[in-house]
C-alpha positions as CSV (number, residue, x, y, z in Angstrom):
1,X,11.0,3.5,12.6
2,X,7.6,4.8,11.6
3,X,8.4,8.1,12.2
4,X,11.9,8.2,10.6
5,X,10.2,6.3,7.6
6,X,7.7,9.2,7.3
7,X,10.3,11.8,7.5
8,X,12.3,9.7,4.9
9,X,9.3,9.9,2.4
10,X,9.0,14.0,3.1
11,X,12.8,13.8,1.8
12,X,12.3,11.6,-1.3
13,X,9.3,14.2,-2.2
14,X,11.7,16.8,-2.1
15,X,14.0,14.9,-4.2
16,X,16.6,14.7,-1.4
17,X,18.4,11.6,-2.5
18,X,21.5,12.2,0.0
19,X,19.2,12.5,3.3
20,X,16.7,9.7,2.1
21,X,19.6,7.2,0.8
22,X,20.4,6.0,4.4
23,X,16.7,4.8,5.3
24,X,16.6,3.4,1.9
25,X,19.8,1.2,1.9
26,X,18.1,0.1,5.7
27,X,14.9,-0.9,3.9
28,X,17.1,-2.7,1.2
29,X,19.2,-4.8,3.8
30,X,16.1,-5.7,5.4
31,X,15.8,-9.6,5.5
32,X,13.5,-11.2,3.0
33,X,11.0,-14.2,3.6
34,X,11.2,-17.1,0.7
35,X,9.2,-15.0,-1.0
36,X,11.6,-12.1,-1.2
37,X,9.2,-9.6,0.4
38,X,10.7,-7.8,3.3
39,X,10.0,-9.8,6.7
40,X,9.3,-7.2,9.1
41,X,7.7,-10.0,11.7
42,X,10.5,-9.0,14.2
43,X,9.5,-5.4,14.2
44,X,6.5,-4.9,17.2
45,X,4.7,-2.1,14.9
46,X,5.5,-4.2,11.3
47,X,2.2,-3.8,10.3
48,X,2.5,-0.1,10.6
49,X,6.0,0.2,9.5
50,X,4.7,-1.7,6.3
51,X,2.2,0.9,5.2
52,X,5.0,3.7,5.2
53,X,7.7,1.3,4.3
54,X,6.8,0.5,0.8
55,X,5.4,4.1,0.0
56,X,9.3,5.3,0.7
57,X,10.6,3.0,-1.3
58,X,8.9,3.5,-4.3
59,X,8.9,7.6,-3.5
60,X,13.3,7.2,-3.6
61,X,13.2,5.1,-6.7
62,X,10.8,7.6,-8.2
63,X,12.5,10.9,-7.2
64,X,16.2,9.7,-6.7
65,X,17.0,6.5,-8.4
66,X,16.1,6.5,-11.5
67,X,13.1,4.0,-11.1
68,X,15.5,1.1,-10.8
69,X,13.4,-0.7,-8.0
70,X,10.5,-0.9,-9.7
71,X,10.8,-4.4,-10.7
72,X,11.5,-5.3,-7.0
73,X,8.5,-3.3,-5.6
74,X,6.3,-4.8,-8.1
75,X,7.3,-8.3,-7.0
76,X,6.9,-7.7,-3.6
77,X,3.3,-6.6,-4.2
78,X,2.5,-9.6,-6.0
79,X,3.7,-12.1,-3.4
80,X,1.8,-10.1,-0.5
81,X,-1.5,-9.9,-2.9
82,X,-1.3,-13.9,-3.7
83,X,-0.9,-14.2,0.3
84,X,-3.6,-11.8,1.3
85,X,-5.8,-14.0,-1.3
86,X,-5.0,-17.2,0.1
87,X,-6.4,-15.9,3.9
88,X,-8.3,-13.0,3.4
89,X,-8.6,-11.1,7.0
90,X,-10.4,-7.6,7.0
91,X,-7.2,-6.1,9.0
92,X,-5.0,-7.7,6.3
93,X,-6.9,-6.7,3.4
94,X,-6.9,-2.9,4.7
95,X,-3.4,-2.4,5.8
96,X,-2.5,-4.0,2.3
97,X,-4.7,-1.4,0.1
98,X,-3.5,1.2,2.3
99,X,-0.1,0.6,1.5
100,X,-0.9,-0.4,-2.1
101,X,-2.4,3.2,-2.6
102,X,0.2,4.7,-0.5
103,X,3.1,3.0,-2.8
104,X,0.9,3.9,-6.3
105,X,0.9,7.4,-5.6
106,X,4.7,7.5,-5.8
107,X,4.8,5.0,-8.8
108,X,5.7,7.3,-11.8
109,X,2.0,6.9,-14.4
110,X,4.6,6.9,-17.0
111,X,5.8,3.8,-16.5
112,X,2.5,2.6,-17.4
113,X,3.0,-1.7,-16.7
114,X,4.3,-1.0,-13.2
115,X,1.7,2.3,-12.4
116,X,-1.2,-0.1,-14.2
117,X,-0.3,-3.5,-12.4
118,X,-0.1,-1.8,-9.1
119,X,-3.5,-0.2,-10.0
120,X,-5.3,-3.4,-10.7
121,X,-4.2,-5.3,-7.2
122,X,-5.7,-2.1,-5.6
123,X,-8.6,-2.1,-7.3
124,X,-9.5,-6.2,-7.2
125,X,-8.7,-5.9,-3.5
126,X,-11.3,-3.3,-2.8
127,X,-13.9,-5.0,-5.0
128,X,-12.9,-7.8,-2.8
129,X,-13.2,-6.3,0.6
130,X,-17.0,-5.3,-0.4
131,X,-18.1,-8.4,-1.5
132,X,-16.6,-10.1,1.8
133,X,-17.2,-7.9,4.0
134,X,-20.2,-5.8,2.9
135,X,-22.0,-8.5,0.8
136,X,-25.5,-7.4,0.1
137,X,-25.7,-5.2,3.1
138,X,-25.8,-1.5,3.4
139,X,-22.3,0.2,3.8
140,X,-21.5,0.6,7.5
141,X,-24.5,-2.2,8.7
142,X,-23.8,-4.7,10.8
143,X,-21.3,-5.0,13.9
144,X,-18.3,-6.7,11.8
145,X,-18.3,-3.8,9.9
146,X,-16.8,-1.3,12.8
147,X,-13.7,-0.9,14.3
148,X,-10.4,-0.1,12.6
149,X,-10.1,-2.0,9.7
150,X,-13.3,-0.9,8.6
151,X,-12.1,3.0,9.3
152,X,-8.9,2.2,7.4
153,X,-10.8,0.7,4.4
154,X,-13.4,3.8,4.1
155,X,-10.5,6.5,4.4
156,X,-8.5,4.3,1.8
157,X,-11.4,4.4,-0.7
158,X,-11.9,8.2,0.0
159,X,-8.2,9.1,-1.2
160,X,-9.0,6.9,-4.0
161,X,-11.9,8.6,-5.4
162,X,-10.0,11.8,-4.4
163,X,-7.2,10.8,-6.9
164,X,-9.1,9.2,-9.3
165,X,-8.3,5.7,-9.2
166,X,-11.8,4.7,-8.3
167,X,-15.2,6.1,-9.6
168,X,-16.7,8.4,-6.9
169,X,-20.2,7.6,-8.1
170,X,-19.6,3.8,-7.8
171,X,-17.7,3.8,-4.8
172,X,-18.5,6.9,-3.2
173,X,-21.0,5.1,-0.6
174,X,-17.9,3.2,1.0
175,X,-16.6,6.3,2.2
């Protein structure tokens, strides 16, 4: 499924609405949980799918659907953020930030309130991740800061600095 979503993302980037519409219709038809968030629990690679699904949805809405799905995207992001804040886990936080940054790349900056809110959610989680998992230690110190989640976080911060979402002077040490 991840491969199909990545292909759809490329098609949406190129404005190929007809080619992307099928996968986006599938996305929109996904079951939703009680919070209105796409329920990916039945998929064996749900976390990986989530990281690509929302950027595809945002790219399609931006390039092919006149941004009509932005309210739905932000509503789901708010709910996922609230759930994450209740049970803050390193892996879940890294996946959420990766998904959020990927989605942010396709939200039109001219629709400022949506772009800004998503950027604020992302930055809030970067700060909390640093506070929770780095604390006073130097970046990279400690056994608990090794592994896939930390690598995902570091790559994510590197990308955010490159795209000027985060200040490299302040967050570059976490790359």
